[in-house]
C-alpha positions as a LaTeX table, in Angstrom:
\begin{tabular}{lrrr}
\hline
Residue & $x$ (\AA) & $y$ (\AA) & $z$ (\AA) \\
\hline
Met1 & 0.00 & 0.00 & 0.00 \\
Ser2 & 1.24 & 3.50 & $-0.91$ \\
Glu3 & $-0.15$ & 6.78 & 0.30 \\
Lys4 & 0.54 & 10.49 & 0.07 \\
Lys5 & $-1.05$ & 13.46 & 1.84 \\
Ile6 & $-1.45$ & 16.48 & $-0.43$ \\
Ile7 & $-3.19$ & 19.85 & $-0.61$ \\
Val8 & $-5.45$ & 20.11 & $-3.65$ \\
Ser9 & $-4.87$ & 22.81 & $-6.27$ \\
Asn10 & $-7.66$ & 24.49 & $-8.20$ \\
Val11 & $-8.90$ & 21.36 & $-10.00$ \\
Ala12 & $-12.13$ & 23.01 & $-11.22$ \\
Lys13 & $-10.15$ & 25.71 & $-13.04$ \\
Glu14 & $-7.93$ & 23.24 & $-14.89$ \\
Tyr15 & $-10.59$ & 20.86 & $-16.29$ \\
Ser16 & $-13.86$ & 21.41 & $-18.10$ \\
Asn17 & $-15.35$ & 18.46 & $-16.18$ \\
Pro18 & $-13.04$ & 17.94 & $-13.18$ \\
Ile19 & $-14.97$ & 15.10 & $-11.54$ \\
Ala20 & $-15.01$ & 13.00 & $-14.71$ \\
Glu21 & $-11.31$ & 13.76 & $-15.30$ \\
Leu22 & $-10.33$ & 12.51 & $-11.81$ \\
Val23 & $-12.36$ & 9.31 & $-12.24$ \\
Gln24 & $-10.84$ & 8.81 & $-15.69$ \\
Val25 & $-7.33$ & 9.02 & $-14.23$ \\
Ala26 & $-8.14$ & 6.57 & $-11.40$ \\
Cys27 & $-9.82$ & 4.06 & $-13.74$ \\
Gln28 & $-6.64$ & 3.65 & $-15.80$ \\
Phe29 & $-5.10$ & 1.59 & $-12.98$ \\
Asp30 & $-5.77$ & $-1.86$ & $-11.56$ \\
Ser31 & $-5.01$ & $-0.74$ & $-8.00$ \\
Glu32 & $-7.68$ & 0.24 & $-5.52$ \\
Ile33 & $-7.47$ & 4.03 & $-5.07$ \\
Arg34 & $-9.09$ & 5.90 & $-2.19$ \\
Leu35 & $-9.28$ & 9.58 & $-1.37$ \\
Glu36 & $-9.51$ & 10.32 & 2.33 \\
Ser37 & $-10.13$ & 13.46 & 4.35 \\
Ser38 & $-10.88$ & 13.96 & 8.02 \\
Asp39 & $-14.56$ & 13.10 & 7.50 \\
Ala40 & $-14.74$ & 10.92 & 4.36 \\
Lys41 & $-13.16$ & 7.96 & 2.54 \\
Ile42 & $-14.20$ & 7.32 & $-1.04$ \\
Asn43 & $-13.32$ & 5.10 & $-4.00$ \\
Ala44 & $-11.58$ & 7.37 & $-6.54$ \\
Lys45 & $-13.02$ & 5.28 & $-9.38$ \\
Ser46 & $-16.58$ & 6.22 & $-8.38$ \\
Ile47 & $-18.01$ & 9.32 & $-10.02$ \\
Met48 & $-20.66$ & 9.55 & $-7.28$ \\
Gly49 & $-17.94$ & 9.17 & $-4.64$ \\
Ile50 & $-15.85$ & 11.99 & $-6.15$ \\
Met51 & $-18.95$ & 14.19 & $-6.43$ \\
Ala52 & $-19.73$ & 13.66 & $-2.74$ \\
Phe53 & $-16.08$ & 14.10 & $-1.72$ \\
Asn54 & $-15.82$ & 17.33 & $-3.77$ \\
Pro55 & $-12.04$ & 17.86 & $-3.79$ \\
Ser56 & $-11.48$ & 21.62 & $-3.86$ \\
Lys57 & $-8.61$ & 24.09 & $-3.70$ \\
Gly58 & $-6.83$ & 24.06 & $-0.35$ \\
Met59 & $-8.39$ & 20.80 & 0.84 \\
Thr60 & $-6.03$ & 18.30 & 2.51 \\
Val61 & $-6.46$ & 14.86 & 0.97 \\
Asn62 & $-4.73$ & 11.57 & 1.70 \\
Ile63 & $-4.45$ & 9.47 & $-1.46$ \\
Val64 & $-4.17$ & 5.72 & $-0.82$ \\
Ala65 & $-3.39$ & 3.21 & $-3.56$ \\
Asp66 & $-3.13$ & $-0.55$ & $-3.10$ \\
Gly67 & $-2.33$ & $-3.03$ & $-5.86$ \\
Ser68 & 0.09 & $-4.06$ & $-8.56$ \\
Asp69 & 0.46 & $-0.56$ & $-10.04$ \\
Glu70 & $-0.03$ & 1.43 & $-6.83$ \\
Lys71 & 3.03 & 3.69 & $-7.25$ \\
Glu72 & 1.98 & 4.75 & $-10.75$ \\
Ala73 & $-1.63$ & 5.19 & $-9.61$ \\
Leu74 & $-0.56$ & 7.33 & $-6.66$ \\
Leu75 & 1.63 & 9.49 & $-8.88$ \\
Ala76 & $-1.17$ & 9.99 & $-11.40$ \\
Met77 & $-3.64$ & 11.04 & $-8.71$ \\
Val78 & $-1.12$ & 13.44 & $-7.16$ \\
Phe79 & $-0.63$ & 15.02 & $-10.58$ \\
Ala80 & $-4.40$ & 15.19 & $-11.12$ \\
Leu81 & $-5.01$ & 16.93 & $-7.80$ \\
Ile82 & $-1.92$ & 19.17 & $-7.60$ \\
Phe83 & $-0.39$ & 19.55 & $-11.04$ \\
Ala84 & $-3.62$ & 19.62 & $-13.02$ \\
Ser85 & $-2.39$ & 21.78 & $-15.91$ \\
Leu86 & 0.53 & 19.42 & $-16.55$ \\
Leu87 & $-1.73$ & 16.38 & $-16.34$ \\
Ser88 & $-4.17$ & 17.75 & $-18.91$ \\
Ser89 & $-1.43$ & 17.62 & $-21.54$ \\
Leu90 & $-0.18$ & 14.18 & $-20.45$ \\
Ile91 & $-3.56$ & 12.46 & $-20.21$ \\
Ser92 & $-4.04$ & 12.63 & $-23.96$ \\
Leu93 & $-1.26$ & 10.08 & $-24.37$ \\
Ser94 & $-2.55$ & 6.64 & $-25.23$ \\
Asn95 & $-0.52$ & 4.94 & $-22.50$ \\
Trp96 & $-0.44$ & 7.03 & $-19.30$ \\
Gln97 & 1.75 & 4.52 & $-17.45$ \\
Ala98 & 4.50 & 4.97 & $-20.03$ \\
Thr99 & 4.92 & 8.54 & $-18.76$ \\
Cys100 & 5.35 & 7.38 & $-15.14$ \\
Thr101 & 9.09 & 6.90 & $-15.17$ \\
Ser102 & 11.18 & 6.09 & $-12.14$ \\
Ser103 & 12.38 & 9.71 & $-12.03$ \\
Ala104 & 8.78 & 10.93 & $-11.86$ \\
Ile105 & 8.09 & 8.51 & $-9.02$ \\
Gly106 & 11.17 & 9.92 & $-7.32$ \\
Leu107 & 9.66 & 13.39 & $-7.70$ \\
Leu108 & 6.51 & 12.23 & $-5.92$ \\
Tyr109 & 8.44 & 11.11 & $-2.87$ \\
Ser110 & 10.47 & 14.32 & $-2.76$ \\
Leu111 & 7.32 & 16.49 & $-2.42$ \\
\hline
\end{tabular}
């Protein structure tokens, strides 16, 4: 299991449909991915869960990924919630995991 606590950037400003974009990122991975705050824990692959969770600018979120591709999944969700403008250009690639190099995973752990 891998996890990372982050502070959300302005996700709504970066995406035309931010909830669908977050679910789309999460669904590209086999790992179970949860978003947790002080009062909620949701499945990041659930559009209804993300809608209820409502990640917004300045919110502290713990991202938890568990499974065979958990490091890549964690990195992708961190990028989606913090570095949204960078992610919007990367997500158009046909194979998102190909962009998750070991140096990018190193960046995640240096945050």
